[in-house]
N, C-alpha and C positions, 0 to 999 in steps of 0.2 A: 236375860238370856235372849240372844237373837235367834230368830228362826230363819233357816235357809230355805229358799224355794227349791222344791224338787225339780230337777231338770226334766224336761218333757221326754217321755219314752220315745225311742226311735220308731219311726213309722215303718210298718211292715211293707215289704215290696208289693205293689199292686200286680194284678194279673197282667195288666198291659206292660208294665216294666219288665216282668219276667218274659213275656212273649217276645218283646223286642230283642232279647238276648238269645233265646233258644229256637227262634223260628227256622233257622237252617236245618234243624233236626228233622223237620217235616219232609225234607227232600230225600231222606233215606227211603221211606216207603214209596214216595212219589217216583223216585228213580227206578226202584225195583219194579214197580207197576209198569212204568214206561218201557223198560227193557223186556218184561214178560209179554207185553201186548204188541210192541213194535220192533223188538230186537234191539241190538246195541245202538242203532241209529236213533231210537227213541231217547235213550240216555244221553247221546251226544247232543241232540237238539235241546233237551231240557236243561242239562247242566251247562251247555254252551251258552245259552241265553242268559242264565244266571251269572256265569263267569264274566261275560262281557259287560253286563250291567254293573256288577260290583267293581270290576277292573276300571271302567271308565268313569262311573259316577260316584263310587264310594271308597276309593283307595287313593292314597298319595303315592309318590314315587317309590318310597321305601317299601310300602306294602305291595306295590306292583312288582317290584323286584323279587320279593319273597314269593309271591304267587307264581311268577314265571319259573323261579328255581324249583319250587315244589312240583309244578307240573312236569318239568323236564326230568328232574331227578327221580320222581316217583315212577314216571313212565319207564325209565331205564331199569329201576329196581324191579318193577313188576314184570317187565319183559325178560329179565334175567331169571326170575323165579319161574316164570312160565316155561322158559326154555329148559330149565333144570328138571321139569316134570313134577315140581312140588305141588302145583295146582294148575287147573285149566279153567279158562273162561269158555263156557259152552256157547257155541255158535260163532266162534272166531278163533283163529290160530294164535293170535298174540294178545297183548293187553289192549282193550278198547280205549278209544280216545276219552270217553267220559270218566275213566278212572283218574287220569291225570288232571282233568278239569275239577273233579271232586276234591283232589288233594289241594289244588290251588284255592278252592272255596273254603276248605277247612283252615288253610293258613290265614285267610282274611278273617274268618270267624275267631280264630285263636287271638288275633290282635284286638278284636273288638271286646273280648272278654277280659283283657288285662286288668282294667280298673276294678272290676268286680272280683276277680281272682286274687288281687292284692289284699283284699280284706279277709281272706281265708287263711288260717294258720297252716303252715306247711306240714306240721305234725298231724293236724286233723285231716288234711288232704291225703297225706300218705296212709294214715290209718284206714281211711274210707276206701281208697283204691286198693289197698292190700286185701281188705275184706271182700271187696267186689270181685277182684281177680280170683281169689280162692273159692268164693261161692260159685262164680260162673264156671270155673274149671271143674268143680265137683259135679254140678248138674249137667255139664257137657261131657262128663266121663273122660276128662283129660287132666285130672288132678295128679300131679307127680313132681318129679325133680324140676321140670321146666317151670312149674308154678313158682317154686322158691327162687329160681334163677331170675325170673321176670320181676318178682317183687324186689329182690336185692338190686337188680339192674336199674329199676326205677329210682331206688334210693340213691344209688351212685350217680345217676343222671341229675338228680335234684341238687347234688353238690357241685355240679359243673355248669349250671345255667344261671342266668341273671333274672329271667322272668319268674314270676310266682310259681311255685311247684304245682299249685292247684290247676294251672293251665295244662301241665303235662299229665296230671291225673285225669283231667277232662278228656284229653286226647286219647289216653289209654281206655277210658270208659267208652268213648265214641268208637274206638277200634273194635271193641268186643260187640257192641250193638250192630255195627255195620257188617262185621265178618259173620256173625251168627245169622243175621238177616239174609245176606247174600247167599250164603251156603245153603241154608234150608229153604230158600226160595228157588233154588236150582239155577242161579246165575253163574256160579262157579263151584268148583269142587276141589277138595284136597285128597292127596293120595300118598300111600306109603311106598316103600322101595319095591314092593311087588305090584305096584300100580293098583292097589285095592283102595276103594274110597274109605277115608277116615274123617272123623270130626275135626274141625279146625282147632288148633292149639290156641285158645283164646288168650292165655297168659302171655305166650311169646309174641303173639300178634299185638297185644297191648303194648308191650315193650318196643316192638319194632316200629309201630306208628310213632311213638314218642321220640325214639332215636332219629327217625327220618325227619320229624319236625325240628328237633334241636339242630341236627346237622344242616338242614336247609336254612335255618335262621343264621347259623354261623357263617356259612359260605355266601349268603346273600348280603351280608353286611348289615342286617337289620339291627343288630345290637350296637353298631358303631354310631357315634354322634355325627350328625350331618356337618360337613365343613362348608363355610360360606363360599359362595361362588364369586371369584374375582372377575370383575368386568374389565374389558379392555376395548381398545378402539375397533378391533375386528369382530367384537361380539355383535350378533344380529338381534 
């Protein structure tokens, strides 16, 4: 009888390898602190510096297009919501610049996580984010019909995208972390029809972030394969 050699057990990820993937998360509390201490200009400087570093040094042309689309589209989206009275950024009339910059950085991060996200089963990712949304909504006192709609909406979104669903689950999780942090730090506030302050609907915000990300990926052409550039005599 021949004996087969046992295949080596897969190495567990090191602290360093994990840190190289999640370091942008540190900019959530850093940005909140900068805005609290220096106003919205503090957030503009902090995220502006990070945006230009990533845009120039760490992104190819497809990722740059995605970053620009996210910055522009998210700014329009945020401005429309502020104008509707759904929420308010304290200390400014409209949407501050650092919000659009933050969306662009999130898009860059989304792309960097693709390889790792591809190793996660979409069923596991969906189950985890569904539990996270329900749990966050319960403790935030916003558990209701919108929670079920958001979970079903994420499921439907997963059927319409090419990227690993774990990326959209991550985007939804990031949304809840960022929105809870910003609201309770006093950076922005949500209001009902009587203009009374209410807690953020974390479930619907999780869905909204994921939809904005997917829509920006579609319209930026990020999913499309690059066509070779034809050279001619007039090319510089």
